[in-house]
C-alpha positions as CSV (number, residue, x, y, z in Angstrom):
1,M,-7.2,-57.7,-67.8
2,K,-6.6,-61.3,-66.7
3,K,-9.3,-63.4,-65.0
4,T,-9.0,-64.2,-61.4
5,K,-9.0,-68.0,-60.9
6,L,-10.9,-69.6,-58.1
7,A,-10.2,-73.2,-57.3
8,I,-12.8,-74.4,-54.8
9,C,-11.9,-77.4,-52.7
10,T,-14.7,-80.0,-53.0
11,G,-13.1,-82.5,-50.6
12,T,-15.5,-83.9,-48.0
13,A,-14.6,-81.5,-45.1
14,C,-14.7,-78.4,-47.3
15,Y,-17.9,-79.5,-49.1
16,V,-19.9,-80.0,-45.9
17,M,-18.4,-76.8,-44.4
18,G,-19.9,-74.6,-47.2
19,A,-17.8,-75.1,-50.3
20,S,-20.9,-76.6,-52.1
21,E,-22.4,-73.1,-52.2
22,F,-19.2,-71.6,-53.7
23,L,-19.7,-73.8,-56.7
24,L,-22.9,-71.8,-57.5
25,L,-21.1,-68.5,-57.0
26,E,-20.6,-68.0,-60.7
27,D,-24.4,-67.5,-61.1
28,D,-24.5,-65.0,-58.3
29,L,-21.4,-62.9,-59.0
30,P,-22.1,-59.2,-59.1
31,D,-22.3,-57.8,-62.7
32,D,-18.9,-56.0,-62.3
33,L,-17.2,-59.4,-61.7
34,K,-19.0,-61.8,-63.9
35,D,-16.5,-61.7,-66.8
36,K,-13.4,-61.3,-64.6
37,V,-13.6,-64.6,-62.7
38,E,-13.0,-68.2,-63.6
39,I,-14.4,-70.8,-61.1
40,S,-13.5,-74.4,-60.9
41,G,-13.8,-77.2,-58.4
42,V,-10.8,-79.3,-57.4
43,T,-11.0,-82.7,-55.8
44,C,-9.0,-81.7,-52.7
45,L,-6.5,-79.1,-51.8
46,E,-5.2,-81.3,-49.0
47,K,-4.9,-78.4,-46.6
48,C,-7.3,-79.6,-43.8
49,K,-4.7,-82.2,-42.8
50,D,-2.5,-79.5,-41.3
51,A,-4.0,-77.0,-38.8
52,A,-1.4,-74.5,-39.8
53,Y,-3.4,-73.6,-42.9
54,G,-6.6,-72.9,-40.9
55,K,-10.0,-74.4,-41.1
56,P,-12.1,-75.5,-44.1
57,P,-13.6,-74.6,-46.4
58,F,-10.5,-73.7,-48.5
59,V,-10.5,-71.7,-51.7
60,L,-7.4,-71.0,-53.8
61,I,-7.7,-67.5,-55.4
62,D,-5.0,-67.3,-58.0
63,D,-2.1,-68.4,-55.8
64,E,-3.5,-67.3,-52.4
65,L,-5.1,-69.8,-50.1
66,V,-8.2,-68.6,-48.3
67,A,-9.1,-70.6,-45.2
68,G,-12.5,-70.5,-43.5
69,A,-13.8,-69.1,-46.8
70,T,-17.2,-67.4,-47.0
71,V,-18.9,-65.8,-50.0
72,Q,-18.1,-62.4,-48.5
73,N,-14.4,-62.9,-48.1
74,I,-14.1,-64.6,-51.5
75,L,-15.7,-61.5,-53.2
76,E,-13.4,-59.2,-51.2
77,K,-10.3,-61.1,-52.3
78,I,-11.5,-61.1,-55.9
79,R,-12.0,-57.3,-55.8
80,E,-8.6,-56.8,-54.2
81,K,-7.0,-58.8,-57.1
82,Q,-8.9,-56.8,-59.7
83,C,-7.6,-53.5,-58.5
């Protein structure tokens, strides 16, 4: 099974809106997901410049953009992709 890739925006707006805690997510992933997820930080996804994308923080999960990301909705998206 391929790994789900998370690209966490670490631009200023995303970082202060909560993305900083997503960078630690790898340590707190549930056991059933630990070996199925690859997490990396990206300098900026440049999505906060256009309100059509939603509000920060932004996370790219494989090719799907998640706006207003939270740990809970990130984990839900990962589980959806693993099914």
